[in-house]
C-alpha positions in Angstrom: 113.5 -70.6 217.9 115.2 -67.7 219.3 118.8 -67.5 220.2 119.1 -66.7 223.9 121.1 -64.3 225.8 123.5 -66.9 227.4 125.4 -68.2 224.1 125.7 -65.2 222.7 127.5 -63.9 225.8 129.8 -66.6 225.8 130.7 -65.5 222.1 131.2 -62.2 223.2 133.6 -63.2 226.1 135.0 -65.9 223.8 136.6 -63.1 221.4 137.8 -61.2 223.6 134.9 -58.4 222.6 134.6 -57.2 225.9 133.4 -55.7 228.5 129.6 -55.6 227.9 126.6 -54.8 229.2 122.9 -56.1 229.4 120.5 -53.3 228.9 117.4 -55.2 229.1 117.0 -58.6 230.3 113.8 -59.4 228.9 114.3 -63.0 227.6 112.0 -62.7 224.9 113.7 -58.8 224.0 117.2 -59.2 225.5 120.0 -56.7 224.4 123.6 -55.9 225.0 125.9 -53.4 224.4 129.5 -53.6 223.9 132.2 -51.3 222.3 132.7 -51.6 218.5 135.6 -54.5 218.0 138.6 -52.7 217.4 139.5 -54.2 214.2 136.8 -51.9 212.5 138.8 -49.0 213.8 135.7 -47.5 215.1 136.6 -48.5 219.0 135.9 -45.0 220.9 135.1 -46.8 224.5 131.2 -45.8 223.9 129.3 -49.2 224.2 128.3 -48.3 220.6 127.8 -51.6 219.3 124.0 -53.4 220.3 122.9 -56.9 220.2 119.7 -58.0 220.9 116.4 -59.0 220.1 114.1 -57.0 217.5 110.8 -57.3 215.7 111.1 -57.4 212.1 108.3 -58.3 209.8 106.6 -59.8 212.8 109.0 -61.3 213.5 111.2 -61.9 216.7 114.9 -62.2 215.6 118.7 -61.1 217.0 120.3 -58.3 215.2 123.4 -56.1 215.8 124.2 -52.6 215.0 127.7 -51.2 214.9 126.7 -47.7 215.4 129.4 -45.8 214.5 130.6 -48.4 211.7 127.3 -48.0 210.3 127.7 -44.4 209.4 131.8 -44.8 208.7 131.5 -47.5 206.4 127.7 -48.6 205.3 125.3 -51.0 206.0 127.9 -54.2 206.1 127.9 -53.4 209.9 124.7 -54.0 210.5 122.0 -57.4 210.1 121.7 -60.3 211.7 124.0 -61.8 214.5 125.1 -64.7 212.2 126.2 -61.3 209.8 128.1 -60.2 213.0 129.8 -63.9 213.6 130.7 -63.9 209.7 132.6 -60.5 210.2 134.2 -61.5 213.5 135.4 -64.9 212.5 136.3 -63.3 208.9 134.2 -66.5 207.5 133.0 -67.1 204.0 129.1 -67.1 203.9 126.3 -67.0 206.5 125.4 -70.6 206.3 129.1 -70.8 207.6 128.8 -68.4 210.8 125.6 -69.8 211.3 127.2 -73.7 211.3 130.1 -72.0 213.6 127.7 -70.8 216.7 125.5 -73.7 216.2 128.5 -76.3 216.9 130.0 -74.1 219.4 127.1 -72.4 221.4 124.3 -74.0 220.5 124.9 -77.7 221.2 122.5 -80.1 220.0 119.8 -78.1 218.2 118.8 -78.2 214.4 120.3 -75.7 212.4 117.7 -75.0 210.3 115.3 -73.8 212.9 116.3 -70.4 212.3 116.6 -70.2 208.7 113.0 -68.9 207.7 113.5 -66.1 210.5 116.3 -64.7 209.3 115.4 -64.4 205.6 115.0 -61.0 206.0 118.0 -60.1 206.4 120.1 -62.4 204.0 118.5 -61.5 200.8 121.5 -61.1 198.3 121.5 -58.1 196.5 120.5 -58.5 192.9 123.4 -57.2 190.4 121.7 -54.0 188.5 122.0 -54.1 185.0 125.0 -51.6 183.9 123.9 -48.1 182.9 126.1 -47.1 179.6 125.9 -43.4 178.0 124.4 -42.5 174.6 128.1 -41.8 173.1 130.0 -44.7 174.3 130.3 -48.2 173.1 131.5 -51.3 175.2 135.3 -51.8 173.8 135.0 -54.7 171.4 138.5 -56.3 170.7 137.1 -57.1 166.8 135.6 -54.2 166.1 137.5 -51.2 167.9 141.0 -52.1 167.1 142.3 -48.5 166.7 141.8 -48.3 170.5 142.7 -51.9 171.0 146.1 -51.0 169.4 146.5 -47.8 171.2 146.2 -50.1 174.5 148.5 -52.6 173.2 151.2 -49.8 172.5 150.8 -48.7 176.1 152.2 -52.0 177.1 148.6 -53.6 178.1 148.2 -56.8 178.1 145.7 -58.5 175.8 144.0 -60.4 178.6 143.8 -57.3 180.7 142.0 -55.2 177.8 139.8 -58.0 177.2 138.8 -58.6 181.1 138.7 -54.9 181.7 135.1 -52.8 181.7 136.0 -50.2 178.5 133.7 -48.0 176.4 135.0 -46.2 173.6 133.6 -42.6 172.9 134.2 -42.8 168.9 133.4 -39.4 168.3 136.2 -37.8 170.1 138.6 -40.7 169.8 138.4 -41.5 173.3 138.8 -44.9 175.5 136.9 -44.3 178.5 137.1 -45.4 182.2 134.1 -45.8 183.9 133.8 -45.9 187.5 130.5 -47.8 188.9 128.5 -47.8 192.7 126.3 -50.3 193.0 125.3 -50.3 189.5 125.4 -46.3 188.7 127.8 -44.7 186.7 129.2 -42.3 189.4 132.2 -40.8 186.9 134.1 -41.6 183.8 137.3 -40.1 182.6 138.4 -40.4 178.7 141.5 -40.6 177.1 142.4 -39.3 173.4 144.1 -42.1 171.1 144.5 -39.6 168.3 147.2 -37.4 169.5 145.6 -34.2 168.0 143.3 -33.5 171.1 145.1 -30.4 173.1 142.9 -31.7 176.0 144.3 -35.6 176.3 142.1 -36.5 179.2 138.6 -35.5 179.8 136.3 -36.4 182.8 132.7 -36.2 183.5 131.2 -33.2 185.0 129.1 -32.7 188.5 129.9 -33.2 192.1 133.4 -34.4 193.1 132.1 -38.0 194.6 135.4 -39.2 195.3 135.4 -41.8 192.6 137.7 -45.1 192.8 138.0 -46.8 189.7 137.4 -51.0 189.0 137.1 -51.1 193.2 133.2 -52.9 192.4 134.5 -55.5 190.6 137.9 -56.5 193.0 137.4 -59.4 195.1 139.8 -59.9 198.6 142.8 -58.2 197.0 143.2 -54.5 195.9 146.3 -52.9 194.2 145.8 -49.0 194.8 147.2 -47.0 192.1 147.0 -43.1 191.4 145.9 -43.9 187.8 143.6 -45.9 185.6 146.7 -46.6 183.2 148.7 -47.7 186.1 146.1 -50.0 187.4 144.7 -51.8 184.2 148.0 -53.8 184.4 147.3 -55.8 187.2 144.3 -58.4 188.3 142.6 -56.1 191.2 144.3 -53.3 190.5 142.2 -50.3 191.0 143.1 -46.4 190.4 142.0 -42.9 193.3 143.0 -40.1 190.5 145.4 -38.6 192.2 147.4 -39.6 196.0 143.8 -40.9 197.7 141.2 -38.8 199.9 140.0 -40.1 203.2 136.3 -40.6 201.5 138.0 -43.2 199.1 140.2 -44.9 201.7 136.6 -45.5 203.6 135.3 -46.4 200.3 138.1 -49.3 200.0 137.3 -50.3 203.5 133.9 -51.0 202.9 134.6 -53.6 200.5 135.9 -56.2 203.2 139.0 -57.1 201.6 141.6 -59.2 202.5 144.5 -57.5 201.0 145.3 -54.0 200.2 148.3 -53.4 198.5 149.6 -49.6 198.1 151.4 -48.8 194.9 151.0 -45.4 193.5 154.0 -43.8 191.9 157.6 -44.1 192.1 158.4 -40.0 193.3 158.3 -38.5 196.4 153.9 -38.1 196.3 154.0 -41.2 195.7 156.1 -42.4 198.4 154.1 -39.7 200.9 151.0 -41.2 199.5 152.2 -45.0 200.8 153.2 -44.0 203.7 150.7 -42.1 204.8 147.5 -44.4 203.9 149.5 -47.2 205.1 149.9 -45.6 208.2 145.7 -44.9 208.4 144.7 -48.3 207.0 146.6 -50.0 209.4 144.9 -48.0 212.2 141.7 -49.5 211.0 142.0 -52.7 209.0 144.4 -54.1 211.8 146.2 -56.4 209.3 146.2 -57.0 205.4 147.7 -53.5 204.3 150.9 -53.9 202.4 153.2 -51.5 200.3 154.9 -52.0 196.9 158.8 -51.4 196.9 160.0 -49.9 193.8 163.6 -50.1 194.8 166.3 -50.2 191.9 163.6 -49.3 189.2 163.7 -45.9 187.2 160.1 -45.7 185.9 157.5 -43.7 187.3 154.8 -45.7 187.2 153.6 -49.3 186.6 152.1 -47.7 182.8 155.8 -46.8 182.1 156.6 -50.1 183.4 154.7 -52.1 181.3 155.7 -49.8 178.0 159.1 -50.5 178.5 158.0 -54.2 179.6 160.0 -53.8 183.0 158.5 -57.2 185.1 156.6 -56.1 187.9 157.8 -58.3 190.4 154.7 -58.4 192.4 155.5 -61.4 195.0 159.2 -60.0 195.5 158.2 -56.5 195.8 155.3 -56.3 198.0 156.1 -55.7 201.8 153.7 -56.2 204.9 153.2 -53.1 206.4 154.6 -52.6 209.9 157.0 -50.7 212.2 160.1 -52.7 210.3 158.4 -51.7 207.0 157.8 -48.0 208.1 161.9 -48.0 209.3 162.8 -49.3 205.9 160.9 -46.8 204.1 163.0 -44.2 206.0 166.1 -45.6 206.0 165.4 -45.6 201.8 165.1 -49.3 201.5 161.6 -49.3 200.2 160.9 -46.6 197.9 
């Protein structure tokens, strides 16, 4: 069974995604164009989102393609029409999207009638094996006591050490923070634990690929920091190795997180970064952007706060980003 054009138009209208235009009215191969949804941050009113019938593996199925969104953010913005519903309605799964659409727009239709037709668009990605360079070992709490003690002295909680993907390079006496994307080791940086190395941090060579540490494992919520030793202290912490780039922010957008909390450092550069990226993310995410307030905290970052046993007070100090928060930051009430 193929989804007819009428219920799709009804969904578009109900969700305020219009105007729409029918670019092909053939009932077997119909096509509709709409502007990409404003929540995607790509709505330039050029009819860049297409929804229509396509032949995939000799089967006619209804698919969508957000042309500009795919270019900016990746393949999440292309696929079956149910994937489109999942994105628009912020649902948890394709199955939930099917249930929603069938119950509201195709009343009385067998929900299983489309299951086989859409299989090729809903295959789950297999988790690739994690590549570990020959000189590295996975940090073992019992075996690598020297490295564990270093982390504990820096205030990192035992639970965070055990739950974080860390390696050690015993030859150079470094704790290694690896950055993976789709199972590929994109970048790594290693911290000397001996105190004798004139180069405390050593990073991998190669092109600058704008790495985001720990983004591959976070779910729903991410706390954005400049450095790994800040991010490691919080569940969902990610690090940008600096104040961030637009490429890194686009990677965060592609992760489809419900909340992004901008922390950065407790200095002028960190405050500027929070302001800049809060505005940028809000223009792309529409909601779900927060900032951390360092008011009355003297430590420069979460690493020092952890070392000095300062409570992060995450619930109390996280502020939803809106015009009021922007005003409070300019007044010095959020620092």
